[in-house]
C-alpha positions as CSV (number, residue, x, y, z in Angstrom):
1,X,-1.4,-33.4,-2.2
2,X,-4.7,-31.6,-1.5
3,X,-5.0,-27.9,-1.0
4,X,-5.9,-28.6,2.7
5,X,-2.6,-30.3,3.3
6,X,-0.8,-27.5,1.6
7,X,-2.6,-25.0,3.9
8,X,-1.3,-26.8,6.9
9,X,2.1,-25.3,6.1
10,X,3.0,-21.7,6.8
11,X,4.1,-19.7,3.8
12,X,7.1,-17.4,4.4
13,X,7.1,-14.0,2.8
14,X,10.4,-12.1,2.6
15,X,9.9,-8.4,2.8
16,X,7.4,-6.3,4.8
17,X,7.0,-3.6,2.2
18,X,3.9,-2.9,0.3
19,X,4.1,-6.0,-2.0
20,X,4.9,-8.4,0.8
21,X,2.2,-7.2,3.1
22,X,-0.3,-7.1,0.2
23,X,0.6,-10.8,-0.5
24,X,0.2,-11.6,3.2
25,X,-3.2,-10.0,3.5
26,X,-4.5,-11.6,0.3
27,X,-3.2,-15.1,1.2
28,X,-4.8,-14.8,4.7
29,X,-8.1,-13.8,3.0
30,X,-7.9,-17.2,1.2
31,X,-7.1,-19.0,4.4
32,X,-3.3,-19.6,4.0
33,X,-1.1,-19.2,7.1
34,X,1.7,-16.8,6.5
35,X,4.7,-15.4,8.3
36,X,6.4,-12.1,7.0
37,X,10.1,-11.7,7.4
38,X,12.0,-8.4,7.1
39,X,15.4,-7.3,8.4
40,X,14.0,-3.9,9.3
41,X,12.2,-3.3,12.6
42,X,8.7,-1.8,12.6
43,X,9.9,1.7,13.5
44,X,12.2,1.7,10.5
45,X,9.5,0.4,8.2
46,X,7.2,3.2,9.3
47,X,9.7,6.1,9.1
48,X,11.9,5.4,6.1
49,X,11.1,6.6,2.6
50,X,9.7,9.8,1.2
51,X,6.3,10.8,-0.2
52,X,4.6,8.8,-3.0
53,X,1.4,9.2,-4.8
54,X,-1.1,6.4,-5.2
55,X,-2.9,6.8,-8.5
56,X,-6.6,6.0,-8.9
57,X,-6.0,2.4,-10.1
58,X,-4.0,1.8,-6.9
59,X,-6.6,3.4,-4.7
60,X,-9.3,1.3,-6.3
61,X,-7.1,-1.9,-5.8
62,X,-6.8,-1.0,-2.1
63,X,-10.6,-1.7,-1.8
64,X,-9.8,-5.5,-2.2
65,X,-7.6,-5.2,0.9
66,X,-10.1,-3.0,2.8
67,X,-7.5,-0.2,3.0
68,X,-8.7,2.5,0.6
69,X,-10.4,4.6,3.3
70,X,-7.4,4.3,5.7
71,X,-5.0,5.3,3.0
72,X,-7.2,8.2,1.9
73,X,-7.4,9.5,5.5
74,X,-3.7,9.2,6.0
75,X,-2.8,11.2,2.9
76,X,-3.9,14.2,0.9
77,X,-5.8,14.4,-2.3
78,X,-3.5,15.3,-5.2
79,X,-5.4,17.6,-7.5
80,X,-2.5,18.6,-9.6
81,X,1.2,18.1,-10.2
82,X,3.7,20.7,-11.3
83,X,7.0,19.6,-12.8
84,X,10.1,21.8,-12.8
85,X,13.6,21.4,-14.2
86,X,16.8,21.8,-12.1
87,X,16.8,25.6,-12.6
88,X,13.2,26.0,-11.3
89,X,11.7,26.5,-14.8
90,X,8.2,25.1,-15.0
91,X,7.9,22.2,-17.4
92,X,4.3,21.1,-17.0
93,X,1.2,21.4,-14.9
94,X,-0.9,18.2,-14.8
95,X,-4.5,18.6,-13.6
96,X,-5.8,15.7,-11.6
97,X,-8.9,17.3,-10.2
98,X,-11.2,15.1,-12.2
99,X,-9.7,11.7,-11.1
100,X,-12.5,10.8,-8.7
101,X,-15.1,11.4,-11.3
102,X,-13.3,9.8,-14.2
103,X,-11.5,6.9,-12.5
104,X,-13.6,6.3,-9.3
105,X,-10.9,7.5,-6.9
106,X,-8.7,10.5,-6.3
107,X,-4.9,10.3,-6.4
108,X,-3.6,10.4,-2.9
109,X,-0.1,11.5,-1.8
110,X,1.4,10.5,1.5
111,X,4.7,9.5,3.2
112,X,5.6,5.9,2.6
113,X,5.5,5.1,6.3
114,X,1.9,6.4,6.6
115,X,1.0,4.2,3.6
116,X,2.6,1.2,5.1
117,X,1.0,1.5,8.6
118,X,-2.5,0.4,7.5
119,X,-0.9,-2.5,5.6
120,X,0.8,-3.7,8.8
121,X,-2.3,-3.3,10.9
122,X,-4.5,-5.2,8.3
123,X,-1.9,-8.0,8.0
124,X,-1.9,-8.4,11.8
125,X,-5.7,-8.3,12.0
126,X,-5.8,-11.0,9.2
127,X,-3.5,-13.2,11.3
128,X,-0.2,-12.8,9.5
129,X,2.8,-13.5,11.8
130,X,5.9,-11.4,11.9
C-alpha cells in the first residue's frame, strides 16, 4: 500500500496532553489527517495541573512546532531554583541565569494549562480534529 493510500485514513491519537498534541501537530506537518481523543473537556485540560519548567532542550524543541515564542510569553524565565527539605532548610541553589547563552534558550516555568493552550491552538490551526 502506498503512503498516499495510508494518508487517506485518519489517525486517532488518544490523549490531548503535551505528547498527544505534539504528535498531532507533527503528523499534520507531514500531511497526515489526525483526530485527537481525550476524556477531558478543553476547560479541564487548560486548568488542571500545577507549574512545570521547560528546560532549554525542550524550549529548543518547541521551535519545530512553532511554539517556542508563545510558551516563552506565557511563562516566566527561571533564572535559578532553590531546593528545601521538609523543615525549610535550604538544600541547594541552582543558578540557571546562563541557560540562554549556553544552551540557546532560557528555562521557562509556567502552569501546565498555559503550556497546553498554544499546543491546542497550533493543533487546530494545523487541521487536527478533536
